[in-house]
DSSP file (Angstrom, degrees, kcal/mol; ACC not computed):
  #  RESIDUE AA STRUCTURE BP1 BP2  ACC     N-H-->O    O-->H-N    N-H-->O    O-->H-N    TCO  KAPPA ALPHA  PHI   PSI    X-CA   Y-CA   Z-CA
    1    1 A M     >        0   0    0      0, 0.0     4,-1.7     0, 0.0     5,-0.2   0.000 360.0 360.0 360.0 -52.3   16.4   -2.1  -10.4
    2    2 A R  H  >  +     0   0    0      1,-0.2     4,-2.5     2,-0.2     5,-0.2   0.932 360.0  49.7 -64.5 -43.1   12.5   -2.0  -10.8
    3    3 A R  H  > S+     0   0    0      1,-0.2     4,-2.6     2,-0.2    -1,-0.2   0.931 110.2  49.1 -62.3 -44.0   12.1   -4.8   -8.3
    4    4 A N  H  > S+     0   0    0      1,-0.2     4,-2.2     2,-0.2    -1,-0.2   0.809 109.9  53.5 -67.1 -26.3   14.4   -3.2   -5.7
    5    5 A S  H  X S+     0   0    0     -4,-1.7     4,-2.6     2,-0.2     5,-0.3   0.900 107.7  50.7 -72.1 -38.9   12.4    0.1   -6.2
    6    6 A V  H  X S+     0   0    0     -4,-2.5     4,-2.4     2,-0.2     5,-0.3   0.952 113.5  43.9 -59.5 -50.5    9.2   -1.8   -5.5
    7    7 A Y  H  X S+     0   0    0     -4,-2.6     4,-2.5     1,-0.2     5,-0.2   0.914 115.5  47.6 -67.0 -39.2   10.5   -3.3   -2.3
    8    8 A A  H  X S+     0   0    0     -4,-2.2     4,-2.2    -5,-0.2    -1,-0.2   0.918 116.7  42.6 -69.3 -40.3   12.1   -0.1   -1.0
    9    9 A I  H  X S+     0   0    0     -4,-2.6     4,-2.7     2,-0.2    -2,-0.2   0.908 116.8  47.3 -71.2 -41.6    9.1    2.1   -1.7
   10   10 A G  H  X S+     0   0    0     -4,-2.4     4,-2.8    -5,-0.3     5,-0.2   0.925 114.8  45.1 -60.6 -48.5    6.7   -0.5   -0.4
   11   11 A L  H  X S+     0   0    0     -4,-2.5     4,-3.3    -5,-0.3     5,-0.3   0.928 114.9  48.0 -65.6 -45.2    8.7   -1.1    2.7
   12   12 A G  H  X S+     0   0    0     -4,-2.2     4,-2.4    -5,-0.2     5,-0.2   0.912 113.0  49.7 -59.8 -44.4    9.2    2.6    3.4
   13   13 A L  H  X S+     0   0    0     -4,-2.7     4,-1.9     1,-0.2     5,-0.2   0.965 116.4  39.7 -60.0 -54.3    5.6    3.3    2.8
   14   14 A W  H  X S+     0   0    0     -4,-2.8     4,-2.7     1,-0.2     5,-0.2   0.923 115.0  51.4 -62.0 -45.2    4.4    0.6    5.2
   15   15 A A  H  X S+     0   0    0     -4,-3.3     4,-3.1    -5,-0.2     5,-0.3   0.941 110.9  48.6 -64.2 -45.2    7.1    1.2    7.9
   16   16 A T  H  X S+     0   0    0     -4,-2.4     4,-1.7    -5,-0.3    -1,-0.2   0.899 114.8  44.2 -59.4 -38.9    6.4    4.9    8.1
   17   17 A G  H  X S+     0   0    0     -4,-1.9     4,-2.1    -5,-0.2    -1,-0.2   0.874 115.7  47.9 -73.9 -36.5    2.6    4.4    8.3
   18   18 A A  H  X S+     0   0    0     -4,-2.7     4,-2.2    -5,-0.2    -2,-0.2   0.915 112.5  48.0 -67.9 -43.2    3.0    1.6   10.9
   19   19 A I  H  X S+     0   0    0     -4,-3.1     4,-2.1    -5,-0.2     5,-0.2   0.877 109.3  54.7 -70.8 -33.0    5.4    3.4   13.1
   20   20 A W  H  X S+     0   0    0     -4,-1.7     4,-3.2    -5,-0.3     5,-0.2   0.942 107.8  49.0 -57.7 -47.4    3.2    6.5   13.0
   21   21 A L  H  X>S+     0   0    0     -4,-2.1     4,-2.7     1,-0.2     5,-0.5   0.918 108.9  53.2 -58.8 -42.3    0.3    4.4   14.2
   22   22 A L  H  X5S+     0   0    0     -4,-2.2     4,-2.0     1,-0.2     5,-0.5   0.932 114.3  41.4 -56.6 -48.4    2.4    3.0   17.0
   23   23 A F  H  X5S+     0   0    0     -4,-2.1     4,-0.7     3,-0.2    -2,-0.2   0.876 116.7  48.7 -61.7 -43.6    3.4    6.5   18.2
   24   24 A H  H  <5S+     0   0    0     -4,-3.2    -2,-0.2    -5,-0.2    -3,-0.2   0.928 126.0  22.0 -70.7 -45.0    0.0    8.0   17.8
   25   25 A Y  H  <5S+     0   0    0     -4,-2.7    -3,-0.2    -5,-0.2    -2,-0.2   0.659 131.5  33.9 -98.4 -20.7   -2.0    5.3   19.5
   26   26 A F  H  <<S+     0   0    0     -4,-2.0    -3,-0.2    -5,-0.5    -2,-0.1   0.536 116.7  45.2-119.8  -7.3    0.4    3.5   21.8
   27   27 A F  S  < S+     0   0    0     -4,-0.7    -1,-0.2    -5,-0.5    -2,-0.1  -0.469  72.7 175.3-132.1  63.2    2.9    6.2   23.0
   28   28 A P        -     0   0    0      0, 0.0     2,-0.4     0, 0.0    -4,-0.1  -0.356  15.9-149.1 -69.9 152.8    0.7    9.2   23.9
   29   29 A R  E     -A   36   0A   0      7,-1.2     7,-3.2    -2,-0.0     2,-0.5  -0.936   3.1-148.2-125.5 145.4    2.5   12.1   25.5
   30   30 A E  E     +A   35   0A   0     -2,-0.4     5,-0.2     5,-0.2     2,-0.2  -0.941  19.2 170.1-113.5 133.9    1.3   14.7   28.0
   31   31 A D  E >   -A   34   0A   0      3,-2.8     3,-2.0    -2,-0.5     5,-0.0  -0.639  56.9 -72.3-127.1-170.7    2.4   18.2   28.1
   32   32 A A  T 3  S+     0   0    0      1,-0.3     3,-0.1    -2,-0.2    -2,-0.0   0.777 132.8  46.1 -57.6 -27.9    1.2   21.3   30.1
   33   33 A F  T 3  S-     0   0    0      1,-0.3     2,-0.3     2,-0.0    -1,-0.3   0.339 118.5-103.4-102.4   9.6   -1.9   21.5   28.0
   34   34 A G  E <  S+A   31   0A   0     -3,-2.0    -3,-2.8     2,-0.0    -1,-0.3  -0.824  82.1  18.8 111.5-144.3   -2.9   17.7   28.0
   35   35 A A  E     +A   30   0A   0     -2,-0.3    -5,-0.2    -5,-0.2    -3,-0.0  -0.341  66.2 179.6 -71.5 138.0   -2.5   15.1   25.3
   36   36 A A  E     -A   29   0A   0     -7,-3.2    -7,-1.2    -2,-0.1     2,-0.1  -0.977  31.4-102.9-138.0 149.1    0.1   16.0   22.6
   37   37 A P        -     0   0    0      0, 0.0   -13,-0.1     0, 0.0   -14,-0.0  -0.397  46.6 -95.1 -70.7 151.8    1.4   14.1   19.5
   38   38 A H    >   -     0   0    0    -15,-0.1     3,-1.9     1,-0.1   -15,-0.0  -0.388  35.4-119.3 -61.5 139.1    4.8   12.4   19.7
   39   39 A P  T 3  S+     0   0    0      0, 0.0     4,-0.4     0, 0.0    -1,-0.1   0.714 112.3  57.5 -57.8 -21.4    7.4   14.8   18.3
   40   40 A L  T 3> S+     0   0    0      1,-0.2     4,-2.3     2,-0.1     3,-0.2   0.607  83.6  84.8 -82.0 -14.5    8.2   12.2   15.6
   41   41 A E  H <> S+     0   0    0     -3,-1.9     4,-3.0     1,-0.2     5,-0.2   0.906  88.3  47.3 -60.4 -48.7    4.7   12.0   14.2
   42   42 A P  H  > S+     0   0    0      0, 0.0     4,-1.8     0, 0.0    -1,-0.2   0.879 113.7  49.5 -63.4 -33.2    4.9   15.0   11.8
   43   43 A W  H  > S+     0   0    0     -4,-0.4     4,-2.2    -3,-0.2    -2,-0.2   0.889 111.9  48.5 -66.2 -43.8    8.3   13.7   10.5
   44   44 A L  H  X S+     0   0    0     -4,-2.3     4,-3.0     2,-0.2     5,-0.2   0.930 111.8  49.4 -65.4 -46.7    6.7   10.2   10.0
   45   45 A L  H  X S+     0   0    0     -4,-3.0     4,-2.3     1,-0.2    -1,-0.2   0.873 111.9  48.7 -61.6 -35.9    3.7   11.7    8.2
   46   46 A A  H  X S+     0   0    0     -4,-1.8     4,-1.9     2,-0.2    -1,-0.2   0.893 113.3  46.0 -69.1 -40.1    5.9   13.7    6.0
   47   47 A A  H  X S+     0   0    0     -4,-2.2     4,-2.7     2,-0.2     5,-0.2   0.896 112.6  51.4 -68.6 -42.8    8.0   10.7    5.1
   48   48 A H  H  X S+     0   0    0     -4,-3.0     4,-2.4     1,-0.2    -2,-0.2   0.891 109.1  51.7 -62.5 -39.3    4.8    8.6    4.6
   49   49 A G  H  X S+     0   0    0     -4,-2.3     4,-2.2    -5,-0.2    -1,-0.2   0.912 109.5  49.0 -64.2 -42.4    3.5   11.3    2.2
   50   50 A A  H  X S+     0   0    0     -4,-1.9     4,-2.0     2,-0.2    -2,-0.2   0.887 113.3  46.0 -69.9 -35.1    6.8   11.2    0.2
   51   51 A F  H  X S+     0   0    0     -4,-2.7     4,-2.9     2,-0.2    -1,-0.2   0.894 110.2  55.4 -68.5 -36.0    6.7    7.4   -0.1
   52   52 A A  H  X S+     0   0    0     -4,-2.4     4,-1.7    -5,-0.2    -2,-0.2   0.921 108.3  47.7 -61.7 -42.3    3.1    7.6   -1.0
   53   53 A F  H  X S+     0   0    0     -4,-2.2     4,-1.5     2,-0.2    -1,-0.2   0.895 112.3  48.8 -61.8 -43.1    4.0   10.0   -3.8
   54   54 A A  H  X S+     0   0    0     -4,-2.0     4,-2.8     1,-0.2    -2,-0.2   0.896 108.6  55.9 -59.6 -41.5    6.8    7.6   -5.0
   55   55 A S  H  X S+     0   0    0     -4,-2.9     4,-2.7     1,-0.2    -2,-0.2   0.859 103.9  52.3 -64.8 -36.5    4.3    4.8   -4.8
   56   56 A L  H  X S+     0   0    0     -4,-1.7     4,-1.6     2,-0.2    -1,-0.2   0.872 111.1  46.9 -67.1 -38.6    2.0    6.6   -7.2
   57   57 A W  H  X S+     0   0    0     -4,-1.5     4,-2.0     2,-0.2    -2,-0.2   0.908 112.7  50.9 -63.8 -43.1    4.9    7.0   -9.6
   58   58 A L  H  X S+     0   0    0     -4,-2.8     4,-3.1     1,-0.2     5,-0.2   0.890 105.8  55.3 -62.8 -39.3    5.8    3.4   -9.2
   59   59 A L  H  X S+     0   0    0     -4,-2.7     4,-2.2     1,-0.2    -1,-0.2   0.910 107.1  49.6 -60.5 -42.4    2.2    2.4   -9.8
   60   60 A G  H  X S+     0   0    0     -4,-1.6     4,-1.4     2,-0.2    -1,-0.2   0.893 110.7  50.5 -61.5 -38.7    2.3    4.2  -13.2
   61   61 A L  H  X S+     0   0    0     -4,-2.0     4,-3.3     1,-0.2     3,-0.5   0.957 112.5  46.3 -61.4 -51.5    5.6    2.5  -14.1
   62   62 A L  H  X>S+     0   0    0     -4,-3.1     5,-2.8     1,-0.2     4,-2.0   0.836 106.2  59.8 -61.3 -34.2    4.0   -0.9  -13.2
   63   63 A W  H  <5S+     0   0    0     -4,-2.2    -1,-0.2    -5,-0.2    -2,-0.2   0.879 116.2  33.4 -64.8 -36.9    0.9    0.0  -15.2
   64   64 A I  H  <5S+     0   0    0     -4,-1.4    -2,-0.2    -3,-0.5    -1,-0.2   0.920 131.7  26.8 -82.3 -50.6    3.0    0.4  -18.3
   65   65 A A  H  <5S+     0   0    0     -4,-3.3    -3,-0.2    -5,-0.2    -2,-0.2   0.662 129.6  23.9 -96.6 -18.8    5.8   -2.2  -17.9
   66   66 A H  T  X5S+     0   0    0     -4,-2.0     4,-2.2    -5,-0.4     3,-0.4   0.803 109.0  57.4-113.8 -52.4    4.4   -4.9  -15.6
   67   67 A L  H  ><S+     0   0    0     -5,-2.8     4,-3.0     1,-0.2     5,-0.3   0.857 103.5  53.0 -63.6 -38.7    0.6   -5.2  -15.7
   68   68 A P  H  > S+     0   0    0      0, 0.0     4,-2.1     0, 0.0    -1,-0.2   0.906 112.3  45.0 -63.1 -35.0    0.1   -5.7  -19.5
   69   69 A I  H  > S+     0   0    0     -3,-0.4     4,-1.3     2,-0.2    -2,-0.2   0.940 117.9  43.6 -71.1 -45.2    2.5   -8.6  -19.6
   70   70 A G  H  X S+     0   0    0     -4,-2.2     4,-1.1     2,-0.2     5,-0.4   0.878 114.6  50.1 -63.7 -40.7    1.1  -10.2  -16.4
   71   71 A W  H  < S+     0   0    0     -4,-3.0     3,-0.5    -5,-0.2    -2,-0.2   0.951 113.2  44.0 -65.9 -48.1   -2.6   -9.6  -17.5
   72   72 A F  H  < S+     0   0    0     -4,-2.1    -1,-0.2    -5,-0.3    -2,-0.2   0.672 111.2  54.1 -74.0 -17.4   -2.1  -11.1  -21.0
   73   73 A S  H  < S-     0   0    0     -4,-1.3    -1,-0.2     2,-0.2    -2,-0.2   0.705 101.2-134.5 -82.4 -21.1   -0.1  -14.1  -19.7
   74   74 A G    ><  +     0   0    0     -4,-1.1     3,-0.9    -3,-0.5     2,-0.4   0.302  58.5 136.9  84.4  -7.4   -2.9  -14.9  -17.3
   75   75 A R  T 3  S-     0   0    0     -5,-0.4    -1,-0.3     1,-0.2    58,-0.2  -0.557  78.5 -10.4 -76.2 127.8   -0.4  -15.5  -14.4
   76   76 A R  T 3> S+     0   0    0     56,-1.9     4,-2.2    -2,-0.4    -1,-0.2   0.782  85.4 144.4  60.2  28.7   -1.2  -14.0  -11.1
   77   77 A R  H <> S+     0   0    0     -3,-0.9     4,-1.8     2,-0.2    -2,-0.1   0.872  70.3  46.4 -68.2 -37.2   -4.2  -12.1  -12.6
   78   78 A W  H  > S+     0   0    0     -4,-0.2     4,-2.1     2,-0.2     5,-0.2   0.963 116.4  42.1 -72.7 -51.7   -6.4  -12.5   -9.5
   79   79 A S  H  > S+     0   0    0      1,-0.2     4,-2.2     2,-0.2    48,-0.2   0.889 115.6  51.6 -65.7 -35.5   -3.7  -11.6   -6.9
   80   80 A G  H  X S+     0   0    0     -4,-2.2     4,-2.2     2,-0.2    -1,-0.2   0.896 109.1  50.0 -69.5 -36.8   -2.6   -8.7   -9.1
   81   81 A S  H  X S+     0   0    0     -4,-1.8     4,-2.3     2,-0.2    -2,-0.2   0.903 111.6  48.4 -63.8 -41.2   -6.2   -7.4   -9.4
   82   82 A V  H  X S+     0   0    0     -4,-2.1     4,-2.3     1,-0.2    -2,-0.2   0.879 112.1  50.1 -70.7 -35.4   -6.6   -7.5   -5.6
   83   83 A L  H  X S+     0   0    0     -4,-2.2     4,-2.4     2,-0.2    -1,-0.2   0.874 109.1  50.2 -68.6 -36.3   -3.3   -5.7   -5.2
   84   84 A F  H  X S+     0   0    0     -4,-2.2     4,-2.5     2,-0.2    -2,-0.2   0.909 110.4  49.7 -62.8 -44.8   -4.3   -3.1   -7.6
   85   85 A V  H  X S+     0   0    0     -4,-2.3     4,-3.0     2,-0.2    -2,-0.2   0.919 110.4  51.9 -65.8 -40.5   -7.7   -2.5   -5.8
   86   86 A V  H  X S+     0   0    0     -4,-2.3     4,-2.6     2,-0.2     5,-0.2   0.958 109.9  47.8 -59.1 -48.9   -5.8   -2.2   -2.5
   87   87 A A  H  X S+     0   0    0     -4,-2.4     4,-2.4     1,-0.2    -1,-0.2   0.915 113.9  47.7 -61.0 -39.6   -3.4    0.3   -3.9
   88   88 A L  H  X S+     0   0    0     -4,-2.5     4,-2.7     2,-0.2    -1,-0.2   0.925 110.3  51.1 -65.1 -43.7   -6.3    2.3   -5.3
   89   89 A W  H  X S+     0   0    0     -4,-3.0     4,-2.7     1,-0.2    -2,-0.2   0.903 111.4  48.1 -59.3 -42.8   -8.2    2.0   -2.1
   90   90 A L  H  X S+     0   0    0     -4,-2.6     4,-2.1     2,-0.2    -2,-0.2   0.884 111.8  49.8 -65.8 -40.0   -5.2    3.4   -0.1
   91   91 A A  H  X S+     0   0    0     -4,-2.4     4,-2.1    -5,-0.2    -2,-0.2   0.962 113.9  45.1 -65.7 -50.1   -4.7    6.3   -2.6
   92   92 A I  H  X S+     0   0    0     -4,-2.7     4,-2.1     1,-0.2    -2,-0.2   0.924 116.6  44.1 -62.7 -47.6   -8.3    7.3   -2.4
   93   93 A T  H  X S+     0   0    0     -4,-2.7     4,-1.4     1,-0.2    -1,-0.2   0.792 112.6  53.6 -68.6 -25.3   -8.5    7.0    1.5
   94   94 A G  H  X S+     0   0    0     -4,-2.1     4,-1.0    -5,-0.2    -1,-0.2   0.857 108.6  48.2 -69.7 -35.8   -5.3    8.8    1.8
   95   95 A Y  H  X S+     0   0    0     -4,-2.1     4,-2.4     1,-0.2     3,-0.3   0.879 110.5  52.6 -67.9 -38.4   -6.5   11.6   -0.3
   96   96 A L  H  X S+     0   0    0     -4,-2.1     4,-1.8     1,-0.2     5,-0.3   0.833 100.5  61.8 -68.3 -32.7   -9.7   11.8    1.8
   97   97 A I  H  < S+     0   0    0     -4,-1.4    -1,-0.2     1,-0.2    -2,-0.2   0.897 115.7  31.4 -59.5 -36.3   -7.7   12.0    5.0
   98   98 A Y  H  < S+     0   0    0     -4,-1.0    -2,-0.2    -3,-0.3    -1,-0.2   0.808 132.3  28.2 -90.1 -33.2   -6.2   15.3    3.9
   99   99 A Y  H  < S+     0   0    0     -4,-2.4    -3,-0.2    -5,-0.1    -2,-0.2   0.326  84.6  97.3-119.7   8.8   -8.9   16.8    1.8
  100  100 A A     <  -     0   0    0     -4,-1.8     2,-0.3    -5,-0.1    -1,-0.1   0.926  63.8-156.4 -68.8 -41.5  -12.3   15.6    3.0
  101  101 A G        +     0   0    0     -5,-0.3     2,-0.6    -4,-0.2    -1,-0.1  -0.133  62.8  95.6  93.2 -41.1  -12.9   18.7    5.0
  102  102 A D     >  -     0   0    0     -2,-0.3     4,-2.6     1,-0.1     3,-0.4  -0.746  69.4-144.4 -86.8 124.2  -15.4   17.0    7.3
  103  103 A E  H  > S+     0   0    0     -2,-0.6     4,-2.0     1,-0.3     5,-0.2   0.869  99.5  49.4 -56.0 -40.9  -13.8   15.7   10.6
  104  104 A N  H  > S+     0   0    0      2,-0.2     4,-2.5     1,-0.2    -1,-0.3   0.885 112.4  46.7 -65.8 -37.4  -16.0   12.7   10.8
  105  105 A L  H  > S+     0   0    0     -3,-0.4     4,-2.5     1,-0.2    -2,-0.2   0.868 113.0  51.4 -70.5 -37.7  -15.3   11.7    7.1
  106  106 A M  H  X S+     0   0    0     -4,-2.6     4,-1.8     2,-0.2    -1,-0.2   0.864 109.0  48.6 -66.1 -37.1  -11.6   12.3    7.7
  107  107 A S  H  X S+     0   0    0     -4,-2.0     4,-2.2    -5,-0.2     5,-0.2   0.941 113.9  48.3 -75.4 -42.4  -11.5   10.0   10.9
  108  108 A L  H  X S+     0   0    0     -4,-2.5     4,-2.4     1,-0.2    -2,-0.2   0.913 110.4  50.0 -63.1 -38.2  -13.4    7.3    8.9
  109  109 A A  H  X S+     0   0    0     -4,-2.5     4,-2.0     2,-0.2    -1,-0.2   0.878 109.7  52.3 -68.1 -33.5  -11.1    7.5    6.0
  110  110 A A  H  X S+     0   0    0     -4,-1.8     4,-2.8     2,-0.2     5,-0.3   0.915 111.5  45.9 -66.1 -41.4   -8.1    7.2    8.4
  111  111 A L  H  X S+     0   0    0     -4,-2.2     4,-2.0     1,-0.2     5,-0.2   0.927 116.4  44.5 -66.5 -44.2   -9.5    4.1   10.0
  112  112 A L  H  X S+     0   0    0     -4,-2.4     4,-1.0    -5,-0.2     5,-0.2   0.828 114.0  52.4 -72.2 -28.9  -10.3    2.5    6.6
  113  113 A H  H  X S+     0   0    0     -4,-2.0     4,-3.2   -20,-0.2     3,-0.2   0.970 115.3  36.8 -69.0 -55.8   -6.9    3.6    5.3
  114  114 A W  H  X S+     0   0    0     -4,-2.8     4,-2.2     1,-0.2    -2,-0.2   0.816 111.9  58.9 -76.0 -22.0   -4.7    2.1    8.0
  115  115 A S  H  < S+     0   0    0     -4,-2.0     4,-0.4    -5,-0.3    -1,-0.2   0.870 117.2  34.3 -71.3 -31.9   -6.8   -1.1    8.6
  116  116 A V  H >X S+     0   0    0     -4,-1.0     3,-1.1    -5,-0.2     4,-0.9   0.897 116.1  57.9 -83.2 -45.5   -6.3   -2.0    4.9
  117  117 A G  H >< S+     0   0    0     -4,-3.2     3,-0.9     1,-0.3    -2,-0.2   0.856  99.7  56.4 -49.4 -44.4   -2.7   -0.5    4.8
  118  118 A L  T 3< S+     0   0    0     -4,-2.2    -1,-0.3     1,-0.2     4,-0.2   0.822 111.7  43.1 -64.5 -28.4   -1.5   -2.7    7.6
  119  119 A G  T X> S+     0   0    0     -3,-1.1     4,-1.3    -4,-0.4     3,-0.7   0.524  87.6  95.6 -91.2  -6.1   -2.5   -5.9    5.7
  120  120 A A  H <X S+     0   0    0     -3,-0.9     4,-2.3    -4,-0.9     5,-0.2   0.861  76.9  58.0 -56.4 -38.8   -1.2   -4.6    2.3
  121  121 A P  H 3> S+     0   0    0      0, 0.0     4,-3.0     0, 0.0    -1,-0.2   0.913 103.4  55.1 -60.9 -37.7    2.2   -6.4    2.6
  122  122 A A  H <> S+     0   0    0     -3,-0.7     4,-2.2     1,-0.2    -2,-0.2   0.923 107.1  48.6 -62.1 -42.9    0.4   -9.7    2.9
  123  123 A V  H  X S+     0   0    0     -4,-1.3     4,-2.3     1,-0.2    -1,-0.2   0.896 112.9  49.3 -63.7 -40.4   -1.5   -9.1   -0.4
  124  124 A F  H  X S+     0   0    0     -4,-2.3     4,-2.8     2,-0.2    -2,-0.2   0.917 109.2  50.7 -61.3 -44.3    1.8   -8.2   -2.0
  125  125 A L  H  X>S+     0   0    0     -4,-3.0     4,-2.7     2,-0.2     5,-0.5   0.891 110.4  49.9 -61.5 -40.6    3.5  -11.3   -0.7
  126  126 A V  H  X5S+     0   0    0     -4,-2.2     4,-1.8    -5,-0.2    -1,-0.2   0.940 114.0  45.9 -68.1 -43.2    0.7  -13.5   -2.0
  127  127 A H  H  <5S+     0   0    0     -4,-2.3    -2,-0.2   -48,-0.2    -1,-0.2   0.938 118.3  42.9 -61.5 -42.3    1.0  -11.8   -5.4
  128  128 A R  H  <5S+     0   0    0     -4,-2.8    -2,-0.2     1,-0.1    -1,-0.2   0.819 129.2  20.8 -75.6 -34.5    4.7  -12.1   -5.5
  129  129 A F  H  <5S+     0   0    0     -4,-2.7     2,-0.7    -5,-0.2    -3,-0.2   0.675 100.7  81.9-111.6 -21.3    5.2  -15.6   -4.2
  130  130 A V     << -     0   0    0     -4,-1.8     2,-1.5    -5,-0.5   -51,-0.1  -0.801  67.9-152.8 -90.8 113.4    2.0  -17.6   -4.7
  131  131 A G        +     0   0    0     -2,-0.7     2,-0.2   -56,-0.0    -4,-0.1  -0.561  21.4 173.5 -96.1  75.3    2.1  -18.6   -8.3
  132  132 A E        -     0   0    0     -2,-1.5   -56,-1.9    -5,-0.1     2,-0.4  -0.561  13.3-161.8 -77.7 144.5   -1.5  -19.0   -9.3
  133  133 A A        -     0   0    0     -2,-0.2   -58,-0.2   -58,-0.2   -59,-0.1  -0.972  17.4-114.3-132.6 147.6   -1.9  -19.7  -13.0
  134  134 A S     >  -     0   0    0     -2,-0.4     4,-2.4   -60,-0.2     5,-0.2  -0.249  36.1-105.9 -70.2 161.6   -4.9  -19.3  -15.4
  135  135 A P  H  > S+     0   0    0      0, 0.0     4,-2.5     0, 0.0     5,-0.2   0.906 123.0  53.7 -55.8 -39.7   -6.5  -22.4  -16.9
  136  136 A K  H  > S+     0   0    0      1,-0.2     4,-2.2     2,-0.2     5,-0.2   0.925 108.8  47.7 -62.6 -44.4   -4.8  -21.4  -20.2
  137  137 A A  H  > S+     0   0    0      1,-0.2     4,-2.3     2,-0.2    -1,-0.2   0.891 110.1  52.5 -68.1 -37.4   -1.4  -21.2  -18.6
  138  138 A R  H  X S+     0   0    0     -4,-2.4     4,-2.7     2,-0.2    -1,-0.2   0.900 109.5  49.3 -59.5 -41.5   -1.8  -24.6  -16.9
  139  139 A V  H  X S+     0   0    0     -4,-2.5     4,-2.0     2,-0.2    -2,-0.2   0.900 112.3  47.9 -64.9 -40.4   -2.7  -26.2  -20.2
  140  140 A E  H  X S+     0   0    0     -4,-2.2     4,-1.0     2,-0.2    -2,-0.2   0.901 110.4  52.5 -65.4 -39.5    0.4  -24.6  -21.8
  141  141 A Q  H >X S+     0   0    0     -4,-2.3     4,-1.1     1,-0.2     3,-1.0   0.955 109.9  47.4 -61.6 -52.5    2.5  -25.7  -19.0
  142  142 A R  H 3< S+     0   0    0     -4,-2.7     3,-0.4     1,-0.3    -1,-0.2   0.854 107.2  57.8 -60.0 -34.9    1.3  -29.4  -19.3
  143  143 A S  H 3< S+     0   0    0     -4,-2.0    -1,-0.3     1,-0.2    -2,-0.2   0.736 102.8  54.5 -71.2 -19.1    1.9  -29.3  -23.1
  144  144 A R  H <<        0   0    0     -3,-1.0    -1,-0.2    -4,-1.0    -2,-0.2   0.780 360.0 360.0 -79.6 -26.9    5.5  -28.4  -22.5
  145  145 A T     <        0   0    0     -4,-1.1    -1,-0.2    -3,-0.4    -2,-0.2   0.500 360.0 360.0 -93.6 360.0    6.2  -31.3  -20.3
């Protein structure tokens, strides 16, 4: 259940952001007044915001149920730390996009947000499937064999 929630929320978050980027930058529309956003852009941003809210809830759940076990076992500590920093970065830059107030800062935050966000699935996949082990865990593994 928890694993499927991570996958669904992560995929929804990434997909809504990536599709918004595609529509915003690669499918410009023109109307009688010049450049106009694609009609799906507001819906994609709303969905992205909903998934972002769910991801913050999920991060809190993982903080309680997943992080302590992983941290104290020493397994995937490095990749988990990087993944946590990426999530924190995306939360902060996402916040700045909406609440910075200064147009230049908002534009910079958006660029920093989507440039890291597009690569976030790679960080997750490394954490999920690349089994790094701490020296302590390697010693324990050798002693069992």
